[in-house]
TORVEX-160789 format. One record per residue: residue number from 1; residue in one letter; x, y, z of N, C-alpha, C in turn. Coordinates in steps of 0.2 Angstrom, whole numbers, plus 5000, padded with zeros to 4 digits. Each point is the difference from the previous one (the first is absolute). Layout:
NODE  pos  code  n.east  n.north  n.up  ca.east  ca.north  ca.up  c.east  c.north  c.up
NODE  NUM     a       X        Y     Z        X         Y      Z       X        Y     Z
...
//
This chain:
NODE  pos  code  n.east  n.north  n.up  ca.east  ca.north  ca.up  c.east  c.north  c.up
NODE    1     m    4936     5110  5118     5004      4995   4997    4997     4995  4996
NODE    2     k    5002     4999  4994     4997      4995   4995    5000     4993  5003
NODE    3     h    4994     4997  4999     4999      4993   5003    5004     4995  4996
NODE    4     k    5004     4996  5003     5004      4995   4997    4995     4994  4998
NODE    5     p    5001     4999  4993     4995      4995   4997    5002     4993  5003
NODE    6     r    4996     4995  5000     5001      4994   5002    5004     4996  4995
NODE    7     f    5004     4996  5002     5005      4996   4995    4995     4995  4996
NODE    8     d    4996     4996  5003     4996      4996   4996    4995     5003  4995
NODE    9     q    4998     5006  5002     4996      5004   4995    5004     5002  4994
NODE   10     l    5006     5002  5001     5005      5002   4995    5002     4995  4996
NODE   11     v    5001     4994  5003     5001      4994   4996    4995     4998  4995
NODE   12     a    4994     5000  5003     4994      4999   4996    4999     5005  4994
NODE   13     a    5001     5006  5001     5000      5005   4995    5005     4999  4995
NODE   14     c    5006     4997  5002     5005      4999   4995    4998     4994  4995
NODE   15     h    4996     4995  5003     4999      4995   4996    4993     5001  4996
NODE   16     y    4996     5004  5003     4993      5000   4997    4998     5007  4997
NODE   17     e    5003     5005  5002     4998      5006   4998    5003     5001  4993
NODE   18     q    4998     5005  4996     5002      5002   4993    5003     5007  5000
NODE   19     g    5005     5001  4995     5002      5006   4999    5004     5004  5005
NODE   20     e    4998     5006  5001     5004      5004   5005    4999     4998  5007
NODE   21     r    4994     4997  5002     4999      4998   5007    5004     4994  5001
NODE   22     q    5002     4996  4996     5004      4994   5001    5007     5003  5001
NODE   23     y    5003     5004  4996     5006      5003   5000    5001     5004  5007
NODE   24     e    4995     5004  5001     5000      5003   5007    5001     4996  5006
NODE   25     a    4997     4994  4999     5001      4995   5006    5007     4997  5000
NODE   26     m    5003     4999  4994     5007      4998   5000    5004     5005  5003
NODE   27     i    4999     5006  4998     5005      5005   5003    4999     5001  5008
NODE   28     a    4993     4999  5002     4999      5001   5007    5003     4994  5004
NODE   29     i    5000     4994  4997     5003      4994   5004    5008     5002  5000
NODE   30     n    5003     5002  4995     5007      5002   5000    5001     5005  5006
NODE   31     h    4996     5005  5001     5001      5005   5004    4998     4998  5008
NODE   32     y    4995     4997  5001     4997      4998   5006    5003     4994  5003
NODE   33     y    5001     4995  4996     5002      4993   5002    5007     4998  4996
NODE   34     p    5005     5004  5000     5006      4998   4996    5003     4993  5002
NODE   35     d    4999     4998  5006     5003      4993   5002    4996     4994  4997
NODE   36     r    4994     5002  4998     4995      4995   4997    4999     5001  4992
NODE   37     a    5002     5005  4998     4999      5002   4993    5003     4995  4995
NODE   38     s    5006     4998  5001     5003      4996   4995    4996     4993  4998
NODE   39     k    4997     4997  5005     4996      4994   4999    4994     5001  4996
NODE   40     v    4997     5006  5001     4994      5002   4996    5002     5001  4992
NODE   41     f    5006     5004  5000     5002      5002   4993    5003     4993  4996
NODE   42     i    5003     4996  5004     5002      4994   4996    4994     4996  4998
NODE   43     e    4995     4999  5004     4994      4997   4997    4997     5004  4994
NODE   44     l    5000     5006  5000     4997      5004   4995    5004     4999  4993
NODE   45     l    5006     4998  5001     5004      4999   4994    4997     4994  4995
NODE   46     d    4995     4996  5003     4996      4995   4997    4993     5003  4997
NODE   47     s    4999     5006  5001     4994      5003   4998    4999     4999  4992
NODE   48     s    4993     5000  4998     4999      4999   4993    5000     5007  4997
NODE   49     d    5001     5005  5004     5000      5007   4998    5007     5003  4999
NODE   50     m    5002     5001  4994     5007      5002   4999    5002     5006  5004
NODE   51     t    4996     5005  5000     5001      5006   5004    5002     4999  5007
NODE   52     v    4996     4995  5003     5001      4998   5007    5007     4997  5001
NODE   53     r    5001     4995  4996     5007      4997   5000    5006     5005  4999
NODE   54     f    4999     5005  4996     5005      5005   4999    5001     5004  5006
NODE   55     k    4994     5002  5003     5000      5004   5006    5003     4996  5006
NODE   56     a    4999     4994  5001     5002      4996   5005    5008     4999  4999
NODE   57     a    5002     4999  4994     5007      4999   4999    5004     5007  5001
NODE   58     k    4997     5006  4999     5003      5006   5002    5000     5001  5007
NODE   59     l    4995     4998  5004     5000      5002   5007    5005     4995  5004
NODE   60     l    5001     4994  4997     5004      4995   5003    5008     5003  5000
NODE   61     g    5001     5005  4996     5007      5002   5000    5001     5007  5004
NODE   62     e    4994     5002  5003     5001      5006   5004    5003     4998  5007
NODE   63     p    5003     5005  5003     5003      4999   5007    4994     4998  5005
NODE   64     g    5002     4995  5004     4996      4998   5006    5002     4994  5003
NODE   65     e    4996     4997  5005     5002      4994   5003    4998     4994  4996
NODE   66     k    5005     4996  4997     4999      4994   4996    5005     4995  5001
NODE   67     d    4998     4994  4998     5005      4995   4999    5003     5000  4993
NODE   68     i    5006     5003  4999     5002      5001   4994    5001     4994  4995
NODE   69     e    5001     4994  5003     5001      4994   4996    4993     4998  4998
NODE   70     v    4995     5000  5004     4993      4998   4998    4998     5005  4995
NODE   71     v    5001     5006  5001     4997      5005   4995    5004     4999  4993
NODE   72     a    5007     5000  5001     5003      4999   4994    4998     4994  4996
NODE   73     a    4999     4994  5003     4998      4994   4997    4993     5001  4996
NODE   74     a    4996     5004  5003     4993      5002   4996    5001     5004  4994
NODE   75     l    5005     5005  5001     5001      5005   4995    5004     4996  4994
NODE   76     i    5004     4996  5002     5004      4996   4995    4995     4995  4996
NODE   77     k    4995     4998  5003     4995      4996   4997    4996     5005  4995
NODE   78     a    4999     5006  5002     4996      5005   4996    5004     5002  4994
NODE   79     l    5007     4999  5000     5003      5001   4994    4998     4996  4994
NODE   80     d    4996     4995  5001     4997      4996   4995    4993     5002  4998
NODE   81     d    4997     5005  5003     4993      5002   5000    4999     5001  4992
NODE   82     s    4993     4999  4998     4998      5001   4993    5000     5007  4998
NODE   83     s    5000     5005  5005     5000      5007   4998    5008     5003  5001
NODE   84     y    5002     5003  4994     5006      5003   5000    5001     5006  5006
NODE   85     m    4994     5003  5001     5000      5005   5005    5002     4997  5007
NODE   86     v    4997     4994  5002     5001      4997   5006    5007     4998  5000
NODE   87     r    5003     4997  4995     5007      4997   5000    5005     5006  5001
NODE   88     s    4998     5006  4997     5005      5005   5001    5000     5003  5007
NODE   89     e    4994     5000  5003     4999      5003   5006    5003     4995  5006
NODE   90     a    4999     4994  4998     5003      4995   5005    5008     5001  5000
NODE   91     l    5003     5001  4994     5007      5001   5000    5002     5006  5004
NODE   92     k    4996     5006  4998     5002      5006   5004    5000     4999  5007
NODE   93     s    4995     4996  5003     4999      4999   5007    5006     4996  5003
NODE   94     l    5002     4995  4996     5006      4996   5002    5006     5005  5001
NODE   95     i    5001     5005  4995     5005      5004   5001    5000     5005  5006
NODE   96     r    4994     5003  5001     4999      5004   5006    5001     4996  5006
NODE   97     l    4998     4994  5000     5002      4996   5006    5007     4998  5001
NODE   98     r    5004     5001  4995     5007      4999   5000    5001     4992  5001
NODE   99     y    4996     4996  4996     5001      4993   5001    5006     4998  4997
NODE  100     p    5004     4996  5003     5007      4998   4998    5001     4997  4993
NODE  101     s    4995     4996  4998     5000      4997   4993    4997     5003  4995
NODE  102     v    4998     5007  5001     4995      5003   4995    5004     5001  4993
NODE  103     q    5006     5001  5000     5004      5001   4993    4999     4994  4996
NODE  104     k    5000     4994  5003     4999      4994   4996    4994     5000  4996
NODE  105     y    4994     5002  5004     4994      5000   4997    4999     5006  4995
NODE  106     a    5003     5005  5001     5000      5006   4995    5003     4998  4994
NODE  107     l    5006     4996  5000     5003      4998   4994    4996     4995  4996
NODE  108     l    4997     4996  5004     4996      4994   4997    4994     5004  4996
NODE  109     l    4997     5004  5003     4995      5004   4997    5002     5004  4994
NODE  110     l    5006     5003  5001     5003      5004   4994    5001     4996  4994
NODE  111     h    5002     4993  5001     5001      4996   4994    4994     4996  4998
NODE  112     s    4995     4999  5004     4995      4995   4998    4993     5003  5000
NODE  113     d    4998     5005  5003     4993      5002   5001    4998     5002  4993
NODE  114     s    4993     4999  4999     4997      5001   4993    4998     5008  4999
NODE  115     a    5000     5003  5006     4997      5007   4999    5006     5005  5001
NODE  116     w    5001     5005  4995     5005      5004   5000    5000     5005  5006
NODE  117     q    4994     5001  5003     4999      5004   5006    5004     4997  5006
NODE  118     v    4999     4993  5000     5004      4997   5006    5007     5000  4999
NODE  119     r    5002     4998  4993     5008      5000   4999    5003     5007  5001
NODE  120     s    4996     5006  4999     5002      5006   5001    5001     5001  5008
NODE  121     t    4995     4998  5003     5001      5001   5008    5006     4996  5002
NODE  122     a    5001     4994  4998     5005      4996   5002    5007     5003  4998
NODE  123     a    5001     5003  4994     5006      5003   4998    5001     5006  5004
NODE  124     e    4995     5004  5002     5001      5006   5004    5002     4998  5008
NODE  125     a    4997     4994  5002     5001      4998   5006    5007     4998  5002
NODE  126     v    5003     4997  4995     5007      4998   5001    5005     5006  5001
NODE  127     g    4998     5006  4998     5004      5006   5001    4999     5002  5008
NODE  128     f    4994     4999  5002     4999      5002   5007    5003     4995  5005
NODE  129     l    5001     4994  4998     5003      4995   5004    5008     5001  5001
NODE  130     n    5003     5004  4995     5007      5003   5001    5005     4994  5000
NODE  131     d    4999     4995  4996     5005      4995   4999    5003     5000  4994
NODE  132     p    5007     5003  4999     5003      5000   4994    5001     4994  4996
NODE  133     t    5000     4994  5004     5001      4994   4996    4994     4998  4995
NODE  134     a    4995     5004  5001     4994      4999   4995    5001     5003  4993
NODE  135     l    5006     5004  5000     5000      5004   4994    5000     4996  4993
NODE  136     a    5004     4995  5000     5000      4996   4994    4993     4998  4998
NODE  137     e    4996     4998  5005     4993      4998   4998    4996     5005  4997
NODE  138     i    5001     5006  5004     4996      5006   4997    5002     5002  4993
NODE  139     e    5007     5000  4999     5002      5002   4993    4997     4995  4995
NODE  140     a    5000     4994  5002     4997      4995   4995    4993     5002  4998
NODE  141     t    4996     5003  5005     4994      5002   4998    5000     5005  4995
NODE  142     l    5005     5005  5000     5000      5005   4995    5001     4996  4993
NODE  143     q    5004     4995  5000     5001      4996   4994    4994     4996  4997
NODE  144     e    4996     4998  5005     4995      4994   4998    4993     5003  5000
NODE  145     e    4999     5005  5004     4993      5002   5001    4997     5004  4995
NODE  146     a    4994     4998  4998     4996      5004   4994    4997     5006  5003
NODE  147     s    4998     5000  5006     4996      5006   5002    5004     5006  5002
NODE  148     p    4999     5006  4997     5004      5006   5002    4999     5001  5007
NODE  149     a    4994     4999  5003     4999      5002   5007    5004     4996  5005
NODE  150     v    5001     4993  4998     5005      4996   5004    5007     5002  4999
NODE  151     r    5002     5002  4994     5007      5002   4999    5001     5006  5004
NODE  152     a    4995     5005  5000     5001      5006   5003    5001     4999  5008
NODE  153     s    4996     4995  5003     5001      4999   5007    5007     4996  5001
NODE  154     a    5002     4996  4996     5007      4997   5000    5005     5005  5000
NODE  155     v    5000     5005  4996     5005      5006   5000    5000     5004  5006
NODE  156     r    4994     5001  5003     4999      5003   5006    5004     4997  5006
NODE  157     s    4999     4993  5000     5004      4996   5005    5007     5000  4999
NODE  158     i    5002     5000  4994     5008      5000   4998    5003     5006  5003
NODE  159     g    4996     5006  4999     5002      5006   5002    5002     5001  5007
NODE  160     v    4996     4996  5005     5001      5000   5007    5005     4995  5002
NODE  161     l    5001     4995  4996     5004      4994   5002    5007     5001  4998
NODE  162     a    5001     5003  4994     5007      5000   4997    5004     5005  5002
NODE  163     s    5007     4999  4999     5005      5005   5001    5001     5004  4994
NODE  164     s    5004     5005  5001     5001      5005   4994    5003     4997  4994
NODE  165     d    5004     4995  5001     5003      4996   4994    4995     4997  4996
NODE  166     y    4994     4999  5002     4994      4997   4996    4997     5004  4995
NODE  167     a    5002     5007  5000     4997      5005   4996    5002     4998  4993
NODE  168     q    5005     4997  4998     5002      4998   4993    4995     4995  4997
NODE  169     v    4998     4995  5005     4995      4995   4998    4993     5004  4998
NODE  170     l    4998     5005  5004     4994      5003   4999    5000     5004  4993
NODE  171     e    5006     5003  4999     5001      5004   4994    4999     4996  4994
NODE  172     r    5002     4994  5000     4999      4996   4994    4993     4998  4999
NODE  173     y    4996     4999  5006     4993      4999   4999    4997     5006  4997
NODE  174     l    5002     5006  5003     4997      5007   4998    5001     5001  4992
NODE  175     s    5005     4997  4997     5002      5002   4993    4995     4996  4996
NODE  176     t    4997     4994  5002     4996      4996   4996    4992     5000  5002
NODE  177     e    4999     5003  5006     4993      5000   5003    4996     5005  4997
NODE  178     a    4994     4998  4998     4995      5004   4996    4994     5002  5005
NODE  179     a    4998     4996  5005     4994      5001   5003    5001     5006  5005
NODE  180     p    4996     5005  5000     5000      5006   5004    5001     4999  5007
NODE  181     a    4996     4995  5003     5000      4999   5007    5007     4997  5002
NODE  182     v    5003     4996  4996     5006      4997   5002    5006     5005  4999
NODE  183     r    4999     5004  4995     5005      5006   4999    5000     5005  5006
NODE  184     r    4994     5001  5002     4999      5005   5006    5004     4997  5006
NODE  185     e    4999     4993  5001     5003      4997   5006    5008     5000  4999
NODE  186     l    5002     4999  4994     5007      5000   4999    5003     5006  5001
NODE  187     f    4997     5006  4998     5003      5006   5002    5000     5001  5007
NODE  188     a    4995     4998  5004     5000      5001   5007    5006     4995  5004
NODE  189     a    5000     4994  4997     5005      4996   5003    5007     5002  4999
NODE  190     l    5001     5003  4994     5007      5002   4998    5002     5006  5004
NODE  191     y    4995     5004  5001     5001      5006   5005    5001     4998  5007
NODE  192     r    4997     4995  5002     5001      4997   5007    5007     4998  5001
NODE  193     l    5002     4997  4994     5007      4997   5000    5006     5004  4999
NODE  194     g    4998     5007  4999     5005      5005   5000    5001     5004  4994
NODE  195     d    4996     4999  4995     5000      5004   4994    4995     5005  5000
NODE  196     r    5002     5006  5002     4996      5006   5002    4997     5002  4993
NODE  197     t    5003     4999  4995     4997      5003   4993    4993     4997  4999
NODE  198     q    4999     4994  5002     4994      4996   4999    4994     5003  5004
NODE  199     l    5001     5004  5005     4994      5004   5003    4997     5004  4995
NODE  200     q    5004     5004  4996     4997      5004   4995    4996     4996  4995
NODE  201     s    5002     4994  4998     4996      4996   4995    4994     4998  5003
NODE  202     l    5000     4999  5007     4993      4998   5003    4996     5006  5001
NODE  203     l    5003     5006  5002     4995      5006   5000    4998     5002  4994
NODE  204     s    5003     4999  4994     4998      5002   4994    4994     4996  4998
NODE  205     l    4999     4994  5002     4994      4996   4999    4994     5003  5004
NODE  206     l    5001     5003  5005     4995      5004   5004    4998     5006  4996
NODE  207     h    5005     5003  4997     4998      5006   4997    4996     4999  4994
NODE  208     e    5001     4994  4997     4996      4998   4994    4994     4995  5001
NODE  209     a    4999     4999  5006     4995      4995   5002    4993     5002  4998
NODE  210     s    4996     4995  4998     4993      5001   4999    4996     4998  5007
NODE  211     s    4994     5001  5000     4997      4999   5007    4999     4993  5001
NODE  212     e    5001     4995  4995     5000      4993   5001    5006     4998  5003
NODE  213     t    5006     5003  4998     5006      4997   5003    5003     5004  5006
NODE  214     a    4998     5006  5001     5003      5004   5005    5000     4997  5007
NODE  215     l    4995     4996  5002     4999      4997   5007    5006     4995  5000
NODE  216     s    5001     4996  4995     5005      4995   5001    5007     5003  5000
NODE  217     i    5001     5006  4997     5007      5003   5001    5001     5003  5007
NODE  218     l    4994     5003  5002     5000      5002   5007    5002     4995  5005
NODE  219     f    4997     4994  4999     5002      4994   5004    5007     4998  5000
NODE  220     t    5003     5000  4994     5007      4999   4999    5004     5004  5004
NODE  221     i    4999     5007  5000     5004      5005   5003    4999     4999  5008
NODE  222     h    4993     4999  5002     4999      5000   5007    5004     4994  5003
NODE  223     f    5000     4994  4996     5004      4994   5003    5007     5002  5001
NODE  224     l    5003     5004  4995     5007      5002   5001    5001     5004  5007
NODE  225     i    4995     5004  5001     5001      5004   5006    4998     4996  5007
NODE  226     a    4995     4996  4999     4998      4997   5006    5004     4993  5002
NODE  227     y    5003     4997  4996     5003      4994   5001    5007     5000  4998
NODE  228     r    5005     5000  5006     5007      5000   4999    5002     5005  4995
NODE  229     p    4999     5007  5001     5001      5005   4995    5008     5001  4999
NODE  230     p    5002     5001  4994     5007      5001   4998    5003     5006  5004
NODE  231     a    5006     5000  5001     5003      5006   5003    4999     5006  4997
NODE  232     s    5000     5000  4993     5000      5006   4996    4993     5003  5000
NODE  233     l    4995     4997  5003     4993      5002   4999    4998     5007  5003
NODE  234     a    5003     5001  5006     4999      5006   5003    5003     5006  4996
NODE  235     a    5006     4999  4997     5002      5005   4996    4996     5002  4994
NODE  236     d    4997     4994  4997     4996      5001   4994    4993     5001  5002
NODE  237     a    4998     5002  5006     4993      5001   5002    4997     5006  4996
NODE  238     p    5004     5006  4999     4996      5005   4997    4998     4998  4993
NODE  239     a    5004     4996  4996     4997      4998   4993    4994     4996  5001
NODE  240     i    5000     4995  5005     4994      4996   5001    4994     5004  5002
NODE  241     r    5001     5005  5004     4995      5004   5003    4997     5004  4994
NODE  242     k    5004     5003  4996     4997      5004   4994    4996     4996  4995
NODE  243     a    5003     4994  4998     4997      4995   4996    4993     4998  5002
NODE  244     v    5000     4998  5007     4993      4998   5003    4995     5006  5000
NODE  245     t    5003     5006  5002     4995      5005   5001    4997     5002  4993
NODE  246     d    5005     5000  4995     4997      5002   4993    4995     4995  4998
NODE  247     l    5001     4993  5002     4995      4995   4998    4993     5002  5003
NODE  248     a    5000     5001  5007     4994      5002   5004    4997     5006  4997
NODE  249     t    5003     5005  4997     4997      5005   4997    4997     4999  4994
NODE  250     h    5003     4995  4996     4997      4998   4994    4994     4995  5000
NODE  251     f    5001     4996  5005     4995      4995   5002    4998     5001  5007
NODE  252     p    4995     5004  5001     4998      5001   5007    4997     4994  5004
NODE  253     t    4998     4995  4996     4997      4994   5003    5005     4996  5003
NODE  254     f    5006     5001  4999     5006      4997   5003    5003     5004  5006
NODE  255     s    4996     5005  5002     5003      5004   5006    5001     4996  5006
NODE  256     f    4996     4996  5002     5001      4996   5006    5006     4996  5000
NODE  257     e    5001     4996  4994     5006      4996   4999    5006     5004  5000
NODE  258     a    5000     5006  4997     5006      5004   5000    5001     5003  5006
NODE  259     q    4995     5002  5004     5002      5002   5007    5003     4995  5005
NODE  260     s    4997     4994  4999     5003      4994   5004    5007     4999  4998
NODE  261     l    5002     5000  4994     5007      4999   4998    5004     5006  5002
NODE  262     l    4998     5006  5000     5004      5006   5002    5001     5000  5007
NODE  263     g    4994     4997  5004     5001      5000   5007    5006     4995  5002
NODE  264     s    5000     4994  4997     5005      4996   5001    5007     5002  4998
NODE  265     l    5000     5004  4995     5007      5003   4998    5002     5005  5005
NODE  266     a    4995     5004  5003     5002      5005   5005    5003     4997  5006
NODE  267     q    4997     4994  5002     5002      4997   5006    5007     4997  4999
NODE  268     l    5001     4998  4994     5007      4997   4998    5005     5006  5001
NODE  269     t    4999     5005  4997     5005      5006   4999    5001     5003  5007
NODE  270     d    4994     5000  5004     5001      5003   5007    5004     4995  5004
NODE  271     s    5000     4994  4999     5003      4995   5005    5008     5000  4998
NODE  272     r    5001     5002  4994     5007      5000   4997    5004     5007  5001
NODE  273     s    4996     5005  5002     5003      5007   5000    5003     5001  5007
//
């Protein structure tokens, strides 16, 4: 049996070791001392090392014994961290903890954060929170946001929050949108909202993809399958399977991602058969 490391030694390693040994100590505290881990990770949110703060923010969102209010207060403070990576991870952890007021903070970051990466995380987070009352603010992002990545995340959230009658709104945006990343998500959102013809538009992008864009398109398709899949997806599975298989044949380096997607697709179709 593996020897259980002492808590004080692990804490010392978290504060004074470097690199992998430091991160291994953090993981070990979370594993062996889950009831005491939160206090250590909250302290590490003040580390001068950005990577340590990032890892601490991530670990604070994982399941375990913790005082949610205390942890949430520390993560909310981390939303002002100097690193966009820490701010993004703190928001993701608040969502994983199902903190009741997280949508307020997500919308605040969406409208005010200086980093497009954080605004993109916030736009996507609103969809996961599943509150249709946020639709108006998400649509405002489409109108006002300069970053295509943020607009793409906003469209993804609209797709999961809106009802089918919202398709006309997205069609108007599609008619004027030039950014490939946003158009891709518009195809997916319209398909999710009931326009099955848009699946072919999305899969055509996969047929034409370069190695630089293929992974992003696979992510869009995988999200359709893994998160609140539309009712038509099981019937359309053969077309998806063929397009993804063809891509993996053309770009063998994406075989792992393709197989992961196809595995999720098989689970979905099996569950609905």
